[in-house]
C-alpha positions in Angstrom: 162.3 134.7 -70.6 159.5 132.5 -69.2 158.1 133.4 -65.8 156.1 130.9 -63.7 153.2 132.4 -61.8 152.5 130.5 -58.6 149.5 130.5 -56.3 151.5 132.4 -53.6 152.5 135.0 -56.2 148.9 135.6 -57.1 147.9 136.0 -53.5 150.7 138.4 -52.9 150.1 140.6 -55.9 146.3 140.6 -56.2 143.4 141.1 -53.9 140.9 138.5 -52.9 138.1 139.7 -55.2 136.1 137.0 -57.0 135.4 137.4 -60.7 137.8 140.2 -61.3 140.3 140.7 -64.1 144.0 140.2 -63.7 146.8 141.0 -66.1 149.9 138.9 -66.5 153.0 139.1 -68.7 152.6 137.3 -72.1 155.6 135.1 -71.4 154.1 133.9 -68.0 153.1 130.3 -67.4 150.7 129.3 -64.6 151.4 126.5 -62.2 148.6 124.0 -61.5 147.9 125.5 -58.1 147.7 129.0 -59.7 145.2 127.8 -62.3 143.2 126.2 -59.5 143.1 129.5 -57.6 142.0 131.3 -60.8 139.2 128.8 -61.4 138.0 128.9 -57.8 137.8 132.7 -57.9 136.5 132.9 -61.4 139.2 135.3 -62.4 139.5 136.7 -65.9 143.1 136.5 -67.1 144.6 138.6 -69.8 148.2 138.5 -71.0 150.1 141.6 -72.1 153.3 141.6 -74.1 156.1 144.3 -74.1 154.3 146.5 -76.7 151.0 146.5 -74.8 149.1 144.0 -77.0 146.6 142.0 -75.1 145.9 138.2 -75.4 143.6 135.6 -73.9 144.1 131.8 -73.7 142.1 129.6 -76.1 142.4 126.1 -77.5 144.3 125.9 -80.7 143.6 123.6 -83.7 145.7 120.8 -82.1 143.9 121.2 -78.7 146.9 123.0 -77.1 146.3 126.3 -75.3 147.5 129.3 -77.3 147.4 133.0 -76.8 144.9 134.8 -79.1 145.0 138.6 -79.6 142.0 140.6 -78.4 141.1 144.3 -78.4 143.0 146.1 -75.7 139.9 147.9 -74.4 137.0 145.7 -75.2 138.7 142.3 -74.9 136.8 141.3 -78.1 138.5 139.3 -80.8 135.9 140.3 -83.5 134.9 143.6 -85.1 131.2 144.5 -84.8 129.2 146.8 -87.0 127.9 149.7 -84.9 124.3 150.9 -85.1 122.9 154.2 -84.1 120.6 153.8 -81.0 118.3 156.5 -82.5 117.8 155.5 -86.1 119.1 151.9 -86.0 121.2 152.5 -89.1 124.8 151.3 -89.4 127.2 154.0 -88.5 129.7 154.2 -91.3 131.6 157.1 -89.8 131.4 158.0 -86.1 130.8 161.7 -85.5 132.4 163.6 -82.6 129.0 163.6 -80.9 128.7 159.8 -80.7 130.4 157.0 -78.8 130.0 153.3 -78.3 127.5 152.1 -75.7 128.6 148.6 -76.5 130.3 146.8 -79.4 127.2 147.2 -81.7 125.4 150.3 -80.5 126.4 154.0 -80.8 124.8 156.7 -78.6 125.3 160.4 -78.0 128.2 161.2 -75.7 125.8 162.9 -73.2 123.9 159.6 -72.7 123.3 159.0 -69.0 125.0 155.6 -69.1 128.1 157.2 -70.7 128.1 159.8 -67.9 128.1 157.1 -65.3 130.9 155.2 -67.0 132.9 158.4 -67.1 132.5 158.9 -63.4 133.4 155.2 -62.8 136.5 155.7 -64.9 137.7 158.7 -62.9 136.9 156.8 -59.7 139.1 153.9 -60.7 141.8 156.4 -61.5 141.5 157.8 -58.0 141.7 154.3 -56.5 144.9 153.6 -58.4 146.3 157.0 -57.3 145.5 156.0 -53.7 147.2 152.6 -54.2 150.5 154.3 -55.0 150.8 155.3 -51.3 150.2 151.7 -50.1 153.3 149.5 -50.2 152.0 146.0 -50.6 155.2 144.7 -49.1 155.5 147.1 -46.2 153.6 147.7 -42.9 150.5 148.5 -44.9 150.4 145.1 -46.6 147.0 144.1 -45.3 145.5 147.5 -46.0 147.0 147.5 -49.5 145.2 144.3 -50.3 141.9 145.8 -49.1 142.4 148.8 -51.3 143.3 146.5 -54.2 139.9 144.7 -53.6 138.1 148.1 -53.7 139.8 149.0 -57.0 138.9 145.6 -58.4 135.3 145.9 -57.5 135.1 149.3 -59.1 136.3 147.7 -62.3 133.6 145.0 -61.9 130.9 147.6 -61.5 132.0 149.2 -64.7 132.1 145.8 -66.5 128.6 145.0 -65.1 127.2 148.3 -66.4 128.7 147.8 -69.8 127.9 144.1 -70.2 124.6 143.9 -68.4 125.9 141.0 -66.3 124.7 140.8 -62.7 126.9 142.4 -60.1 127.8 140.0 -57.2 127.9 141.1 -53.6 131.1 142.9 -52.9 133.8 142.1 -50.3 137.0 143.6 -48.9 139.5 141.0 -47.7 137.5 138.6 -45.6 134.7 141.1 -45.0 131.4 140.5 -46.7 128.8 143.2 -47.4 127.0 142.8 -44.0 130.3 143.1 -42.1 131.4 146.2 -44.0 128.0 147.8 -43.2 128.4 147.0 -39.5 131.9 148.3 -39.3 131.1 151.5 -41.1 128.0 152.2 -38.9 129.5 151.3 -35.5 133.2 152.1 -35.8 133.7 152.9 -32.1 132.2 149.5 -31.0 133.7 147.5 -33.9 137.1 149.2 -34.5 137.8 151.1 -31.4 137.6 154.6 -33.0 134.5 156.7 -33.5 133.3 158.3 -36.7 135.8 160.7 -38.3 135.3 163.9 -40.2 138.4 164.1 -42.5 140.6 167.1 -41.7 144.1 168.4 -42.6 145.7 166.8 -39.6 144.7 163.4 -40.8 147.3 163.6 -43.5 147.6 162.8 -47.2 146.6 159.1 -47.2 143.3 159.7 -45.6 142.7 162.8 -47.8 143.1 160.6 -50.9 140.9 157.9 -49.5 138.3 160.4 -48.6 138.4 161.8 -52.1 137.9 158.3 -53.4 135.0 157.7 -51.0 133.3 160.9 -52.1 133.7 160.1 -55.8 132.1 156.7 -55.2 129.1 158.5 -53.6 128.9 160.6 -56.8 128.8 157.4 -58.8 126.0 156.1 -56.6 123.9 159.3 -57.1 124.5 159.2 -60.9 123.5 155.5 -60.9 120.4 156.4 -58.9 119.4 159.0 -61.6 120.0 156.4 -64.3 118.4 153.3 -62.7 115.5 154.7 -60.7 112.4 155.5 -62.7 109.5 157.9 -61.9 107.7 155.1 -60.1 110.7 154.4 -57.9 111.3 151.1 -59.7 115.0 150.2 -59.7 116.4 148.5 -62.8 119.9 147.8 -61.4 119.7 147.3 -57.6 122.9 145.3 -57.8 125.0 148.2 -59.0 123.5 150.7 -56.7 124.0 148.4 -53.7 127.6 147.7 -54.8 128.5 151.4 -54.9 126.9 152.0 -51.6 128.9 149.3 -49.9 132.1 150.3 -51.7 131.9 153.8 -50.2 131.4 152.2 -46.8 134.4 150.0 -47.4 136.6 153.0 -48.2 135.4 154.7 -45.0 136.3 151.6 -42.9 139.7 151.6 -44.6 140.2 155.3 -43.7 139.7 154.5 -40.0 142.1 151.6 -40.2 144.7 153.8 -41.7 144.1 156.4 -39.0 144.6 153.7 -36.3 147.8 152.4 -38.0 149.3 155.9 -38.3 148.6 156.5 -34.6 150.6 153.4 -33.8 147.6 151.4 -32.6 147.2 147.7 -33.5 144.6 146.9 -36.1 141.5 145.3 -34.6 140.3 141.8 -35.3 137.8 142.3 -38.1 136.1 139.0 -37.8 132.4 138.8 -37.1 130.8 138.6 -33.7 
């Protein structure tokens, strides 16, 4: 059965993050307004059918848009011969000690970039776990969208690390990096609640968010080990900055949850 995806549906089910990836049912069709929103936000759209196979849109021989199958993990339609990063030879059979750095390069599983990707993977898992407590249709609707943005940006960090593409400045809802930094450093002035030290009495939601915040900081430290050389030259300042601001974004979200659970109105987060 065909499903039509509208602009309102996209806004309701996904965050406001630019350049992120969204997944839609293979039988879905996009309205013109939905396509315009996707183009404006530079979203990557993948379609998934009932058995989990992944497709992307491409122009067919007759010029019509068709769904073409791609690899469920890499999103690539082609197979690439993998070369060993050490000896540059084609790897005919991958050993248990090796893994893909990218589509064409194999490295040891203890490579520092693989270690960072593993941390990012588990951090994304924590973000999704935290999302299960935030009903996007209930009283936490606005906060759920903020958490969705954080999860999307974590995926973008992982994609930027794997692809080498530049990482754009992060956002959370309508908050840009500068505003997130200000809110996290001056919460009493900006949010009406001072800094918090998470404790048992704060409850499960804040405990989960704090675990996510701490894991993002671990990613930042691992990224610093990877990207800062002995001369303090930084090869990926974009990724390090993104992780730093994402941990701040989670901290801001923690305070907003605390305010909401105390029955207090959420503050106006606009700039001053």
